[in-house]
Backbone as a chain_set.jsonl record, in Angstrom:
{"seq": "MKCPQCKSEMESRIFDIGYGIKVNSLHCRKCKFNITENKRLKNAMSALRQRMSKDVKVVRIGTGLGIRFPNDIVKSYDLKKGEALTIKPEADGMKLVASR", "coords": {"N": [[-136.2, -130.645, 112.376], [-135.665, -131.054, 115.637], [-132.651, -131.057, 117.616], [-131.418, -133.455, 119.541], [-129.486, -133.242, 121.57], [-129.515, -130.61, 122.628], [-131.737, -129.532, 121.576], [-132.224, -127.19, 119.941], [-133.099, -126.284, 116.396], [-132.454, -128.39, 113.556], [-130.166, -128.146, 111.041], [-130.24, -129.1, 107.258], [-127.06, -130.377, 105.961], [-124.346, -130.995, 103.899], [-121.588, -132.838, 103.674], [-118.411, -133.467, 103.182], [-116.486, -136.212, 103.012], [-113.823, -137.028, 101.813], [-112.185, -137.925, 99.445], [-114.159, -137.1, 97.255], [-116.602, -137.59, 98.03], [-119.904, -137.34, 99.252], [-121.995, -136.575, 101.462], [-125.071, -136.345, 103.271], [-126.161, -134.809, 105.843], [-128.168, -134.224, 108.907], [-127.279, -131.005, 110.741], [-126.893, -129.528, 113.873], [-125.871, -126.117, 114.571], [-125.639, -124.862, 117.332], [-124.853, -126.734, 119.578], [-123.333, -128.465, 117.371], [-124.215, -131.265, 116.902], [-124.165, -133.413, 115.225], [-126.317, -135.921, 112.49], [-126.871, -138.939, 110.561], [-128.046, -140.526, 108.518], [-128.506, -143.981, 108.549], [-127.894, -145.952, 106.73], [-127.59, -144.156, 104.391], [-124.704, -143.495, 105.57], [-123.574, -145.996, 105.476], [-123.558, -146.378, 102.626], [-122.222, -143.998, 101.754], [-119.655, -144.839, 103.316], [-118.951, -146.978, 102.2], [-118.441, -146.678, 98.943], [-116.034, -145.155, 99.589], [-114.036, -146.884, 100.734], [-114.527, -147.825, 98.283], [-112.941, -145.94, 96.934], [-110.321, -145.768, 97.858], [-109.071, -148.29, 97.64], [-106.45, -149.48, 96.423], [-104.154, -151.388, 93.577], [-101.11, -152.511, 94.455], [-97.623, -152.958, 93.713], [-95.9, -155.959, 94.183], [-91.906, -155.613, 95.322], [-88.743, -155.757, 95.386], [-86.733, -155.456, 98.213], [-83.651, -155.296, 99.246], [-83.018, -158.839, 100.14], [-85.087, -159.917, 100.401], [-89.02, -159.1, 100.102], [-91.278, -156.512, 99.381], [-94.231, -153.773, 100.011], [-94.903, -150.708, 98.202], [-96.612, -147.726, 100.076], [-98.872, -146.181, 98.137], [-98.92, -141.893, 98.077], [-101.559, -140.994, 98.992], [-102.462, -142.599, 100.822], [-100.833, -143.034, 102.596], [-100.503, -140.528, 103.696], [-104.018, -140.415, 104.193], [-103.806, -142.496, 106.553], [-101.808, -141.756, 108.162], [-99.275, -143.26, 108.313], [-95.987, -143.712, 109.198], [-92.363, -143.92, 108.027], [-90.833, -146.973, 109.593], [-92.719, -147.609, 111.085], [-94.429, -150.174, 112.724], [-96.333, -152.711, 111.033], [-98.603, -155.385, 111.556], [-99.437, -158.27, 110.016], [-102.581, -159.789, 109.545], [-103.897, -163.044, 108.428], [-106.918, -163.294, 106.536], [-109.792, -164.686, 105.274], [-110.015, -164.29, 102.53], [-107.963, -163.287, 102.285], [-105.554, -161.26, 102.947], [-105.017, -158.821, 105.754], [-103.649, -155.498, 106.608], [-102.504, -154.583, 109.778], [-102.064, -151.221, 111.701], [-99.598, -151.807, 114.235], [-100.012, -150.416, 116.671]], "CA": [[-136.278, -131.706, 113.13], [-134.782, -130.661, 116.766], [-131.65, -131.798, 117.854], [-131.637, -134.791, 120.631], [-129.039, -132.336, 122.925], [-129.872, -129.133, 122.899], [-132.625, -129.139, 121.165], [-132.562, -126.317, 118.801], [-133.463, -126.859, 115.181], [-131.148, -128.687, 113.224], [-130.025, -127.918, 109.643], [-129.395, -130.401, 106.639], [-126.038, -130.189, 105.791], [-123.791, -131.621, 102.779], [-120.278, -133.071, 104.442], [-117.278, -134.011, 102.179], [-115.574, -136.825, 103.756], [-112.735, -137.102, 101.525], [-112.142, -138.578, 97.835], [-114.869, -136.441, 96.77], [-117.555, -138.251, 98.082], [-120.188, -136.086, 100.138], [-123.081, -137.043, 102.6], [-126.203, -135.697, 103.543], [-126.541, -135.083, 107.336], [-128.175, -132.54, 110.198], [-126.478, -130.434, 111.708], [-127.444, -128.429, 115.046], [-125.846, -125.052, 114.759], [-125.996, -124.66, 118.195], [-123.958, -127.895, 120.012], [-122.598, -129.304, 116.457], [-124.285, -132.157, 116.847], [-124.59, -134.229, 113.52], [-127.293, -137.078, 112.678], [-126.597, -139.049, 109.352], [-129.236, -141.632, 108.555], [-127.45, -145.272, 108.742], [-127.647, -145.878, 105.026], [-126.469, -143.395, 103.8], [-123.415, -143.192, 106.244], [-122.692, -146.889, 104.982], [-122.958, -146.506, 101.648], [-120.975, -143.588, 101.601], [-118.532, -145.463, 104.077], [-118.737, -148.106, 100.848], [-117.824, -145.268, 98.446], [-115.099, -144.225, 100.68], [-113.483, -147.809, 101.01], [-113.81, -148.448, 97.33], [-112.155, -145.133, 95.924], [-109.352, -145.547, 98.416], [-108.75, -149.333, 97.239], [-105.148, -149.433, 95.236], [-103.748, -152.218, 93.325], [-100.027, -152.168, 94.557], [-96.949, -154.418, 93.234], [-94.779, -156.116, 95.543], [-91.048, -155.535, 94.913], [-87.552, -156.301, 95.851], [-86.246, -154.902, 98.879], [-82.963, -156.184, 99.343], [-83.592, -159.564, 100.035], [-86.786, -159.274, 100.805], [-90.133, -158.431, 99.495], [-91.974, -155.212, 100.031], [-94.819, -153.121, 98.987], [-94.966, -149.111, 98.593], [-97.851, -147.681, 99.513], [-99.246, -144.612, 97.202], [-99.094, -141.292, 99.369], [-102.741, -140.736, 99.583], [-103.055, -143.726, 101.763], [-99.645, -142.637, 103.497], [-101.622, -139.516, 104.685], [-105.175, -140.665, 105.052], [-103.813, -143.316, 107.622], [-100.856, -141.063, 108.963], [-98.578, -143.636, 107.857], [-94.906, -142.979, 109.36], [-91.09, -144.827, 108.331], [-90.488, -147.282, 110.476], [-94.084, -148.236, 111.98], [-95.153, -151.663, 112.389], [-97.774, -153.385, 110.979], [-99.338, -156.384, 111.599], [-100.221, -158.778, 108.429], [-103.792, -160.802, 109.439], [-104.65, -163.638, 107.787], [-108.079, -163.763, 106.115], [-110.533, -166.305, 104.338], [-110.08, -163.801, 100.998], [-106.491, -162.874, 101.556], [-104.466, -160.289, 104.186], [-105.095, -157.684, 106.097], [-102.785, -154.789, 107.064], [-103.125, -153.401, 110.645], [-100.831, -150.589, 112.661], [-99.47, -151.993, 115.756], [-100.362, -149.316, 117.561]], "C": [[-135.426, -131.059, 114.409], [-133.85, -131.512, 117.385], [-131.54, -132.599, 119.293], [-131.009, -134.091, 121.528], [-128.954, -131.979, 123.25], [-130.994, -128.601, 122.84], [-133.232, -128.226, 120.303], [-132.696, -127.156, 117.368], [-132.486, -127.04, 114.734], [-131.292, -128.484, 111.534], [-129.276, -129.357, 108.621], [-128.251, -129.508, 105.961], [-124.902, -131.449, 104.992], [-122.412, -131.897, 103.835], [-119.525, -134.191, 103.453], [-116.157, -134.779, 103.164], [-114.425, -137.615, 102.879], [-113.169, -137.806, 99.625], [-113.429, -137.862, 96.772], [-116.451, -137.189, 96.876], [-118.346, -137.304, 99.554], [-121.46, -137.039, 100.296], [-123.676, -136.143, 103.051], [-126.221, -135.947, 104.974], [-127.545, -133.665, 107.803], [-127.412, -132.518, 111.05], [-126.933, -129.659, 112.851], [-125.73, -127.493, 114.741], [-124.954, -124.846, 116.225], [-124.765, -125.968, 119.34], [-122.844, -129.289, 118.982], [-122.792, -130.995, 116.574], [-124.974, -132.598, 115.423], [-125.164, -135.675, 113.954], [-127.158, -137.468, 110.828], [-127.47, -140.565, 109.607], [-127.978, -143.038, 108.55], [-127.493, -145.986, 107.356], [-127.127, -144.978, 104.213], [-125.243, -143.346, 104.413], [-122.698, -144.633, 105.381], [-122.319, -147.423, 103.258], [-122.23, -145.115, 101.151], [-119.646, -143.779, 102.098], [-118.107, -146.739, 102.832], [-117.612, -147.306, 99.839], [-116.065, -145.212, 98.341], [-113.577, -144.74, 100.229], [-113.59, -148.218, 99.339], [-113.039, -147.619, 96.239], [-110.596, -145.349, 96.882], [-108.703, -146.943, 98.007], [-107.559, -148.65, 96.175], [-104.474, -150.863, 95.327], [-102.252, -151.767, 93.383], [-98.92, -153.565, 94.197], [-95.79, -154.577, 93.888], [-93.364, -156.165, 94.702], [-90.224, -155.861, 95.983], [-86.63, -155.59, 96.651], [-85.207, -156.064, 99.579], [-82.874, -157.922, 99.375], [-84.407, -160.132, 100.545], [-87.654, -158.696, 99.867], [-90.992, -157.652, 99.926], [-92.945, -154.504, 99.285], [-94.542, -151.451, 99.058], [-96.145, -148.27, 98.128], [-98.049, -145.872, 99.29], [-99.504, -143.454, 98.294], [-100.444, -141.046, 100.333], [-103.361, -141.91, 100.714], [-102.123, -143.398, 102.925], [-100.295, -141.742, 104.351], [-102.677, -140.07, 104.969], [-104.597, -141.623, 106.597], [-102.36, -142.758, 108.576], [-99.541, -142.066, 109.14], [-96.545, -142.893, 108.342], [-93.403, -144.577, 109.048], [-90.989, -145.424, 109.612], [-91.353, -147.512, 111.356], [-94.052, -149.534, 111.438], [-95.895, -151.65, 112.072], [-98.022, -154.813, 110.986], [-99.961, -157.066, 110.451], [-101.297, -159.864, 109.733], [-103.921, -161.274, 108.314], [-106.204, -163.894, 107.488], [-108.464, -164.092, 104.98], [-109.839, -165.552, 103.161], [-109.145, -163.256, 101.485], [-106.073, -162.324, 103.037], [-105.445, -159.177, 104.81], [-103.898, -156.868, 106.863], [-103.103, -154.043, 108.376], [-102.344, -152.623, 111.302], [-101.509, -151.647, 113.581], [-99.36, -151.273, 116.767], [-100.477, -149.313, 119.25]], "O": [[-134.39, -130.496, 114.057], [-134.184, -132.657, 117.691], [-131.655, -131.814, 120.235], [-131.656, -134.03, 122.574], [-128.406, -132.13, 124.343], [-131.438, -127.667, 123.508], [-134.401, -128.286, 119.922], [-132.467, -128.357, 117.233], [-131.503, -126.36, 115.028], [-132.338, -128.647, 110.907], [-128.396, -130.176, 108.887], [-128.365, -128.356, 105.541], [-124.716, -132.571, 105.462], [-122.266, -131.115, 104.774], [-119.887, -135.312, 103.097], [-115.276, -134.252, 103.843], [-114.123, -138.76, 103.217], [-114.209, -137.994, 98.994], [-113.503, -138.187, 95.587], [-117.253, -137.283, 95.947], [-117.757, -136.792, 100.506], [-121.838, -137.944, 99.551], [-123.104, -135.085, 103.314], [-126.285, -137.101, 105.398], [-127.634, -132.551, 107.287], [-126.932, -133.333, 111.838], [-127.68, -128.81, 112.365], [-124.654, -128.09, 114.71], [-123.733, -124.693, 116.198], [-123.72, -125.423, 119.697], [-122.153, -130.253, 119.309], [-121.897, -131.824, 116.41], [-125.969, -132.204, 114.814], [-124.912, -136.375, 114.935], [-127.292, -136.609, 109.957], [-127.483, -141.36, 110.547], [-126.757, -142.882, 108.549], [-126.606, -146.839, 107.312], [-126.227, -145.177, 103.396], [-124.407, -143.066, 103.554], [-121.627, -144.552, 104.779], [-121.508, -148.209, 102.768], [-121.637, -145.194, 100.076], [-118.655, -143.205, 101.646], [-116.989, -147.248, 102.747], [-116.383, -147.308, 99.915], [-115.243, -145.225, 97.425], [-112.59, -144.151, 99.789], [-112.696, -148.99, 98.991], [-112.607, -148.034, 95.163], [-109.641, -144.903, 96.247], [-107.481, -146.796, 98.015], [-107.676, -147.691, 95.412], [-104.223, -151.482, 96.362], [-101.9, -150.855, 92.635], [-99.194, -154.758, 94.329], [-94.91, -153.755, 94.145], [-93.405, -156.634, 93.564], [-90.577, -156.159, 97.124], [-85.694, -155.049, 96.062], [-85.484, -157.122, 100.144], [-82.565, -158.307, 98.247], [-84.145, -161.064, 101.305], [-87.276, -157.944, 98.968], [-91.598, -158.007, 100.937], [-92.804, -154.448, 98.063], [-93.944, -151.016, 100.042], [-96.621, -148.022, 97.02], [-97.652, -144.863, 99.871], [-100.148, -143.745, 99.301], [-100.578, -140.943, 101.552], [-104.473, -141.96, 101.24], [-102.524, -143.461, 104.087], [-100.624, -142.008, 105.507], [-102.669, -140.437, 106.144], [-105.087, -141.294, 107.677], [-101.983, -143.374, 109.573], [-98.746, -141.769, 110.032], [-96.044, -141.873, 107.869], [-93.392, -145.699, 109.554], [-91.023, -144.751, 110.642], [-90.95, -147.656, 112.51], [-93.802, -149.96, 110.31], [-96.669, -150.765, 112.436], [-97.383, -155.403, 110.115], [-100.935, -156.551, 109.903], [-100.766, -160.53, 110.621], [-104.047, -160.607, 107.287], [-106.762, -164.718, 108.213], [-107.878, -163.953, 103.906], [-108.93, -166.231, 102.686], [-109.291, -162.1, 101.089], [-106.277, -162.943, 104.082], [-106.498, -158.802, 104.293], [-103.21, -157.486, 107.677], [-103.816, -153.04, 108.329], [-101.491, -153.367, 111.788], [-102.625, -152.124, 113.788], [-98.617, -151.52, 117.717], [-100.79, -148.282, 119.846]]}, "num_chains": 1, "name": "protein.A"}
């Protein structure tokens, strides 16, 4: 297949997107453009979310409550001490969003 950007020949390449999940894509050596089939990308992202999900316990912090983030989550999301997060209610629970 020819690259839609520069018209060079594309090659098949396997990318490791983290947590041992690999996805096959077409890659252009010349301009570095990548094409990944939508179905493959969705499957890889679903697997990544599944592997990144963690069970954590609520702990007492002073007179309040808190949760401890596992180190791999801290690194993946580049969380810092003192950083603000927003709690958003969802139909099936809650969602934490960085307030950046």
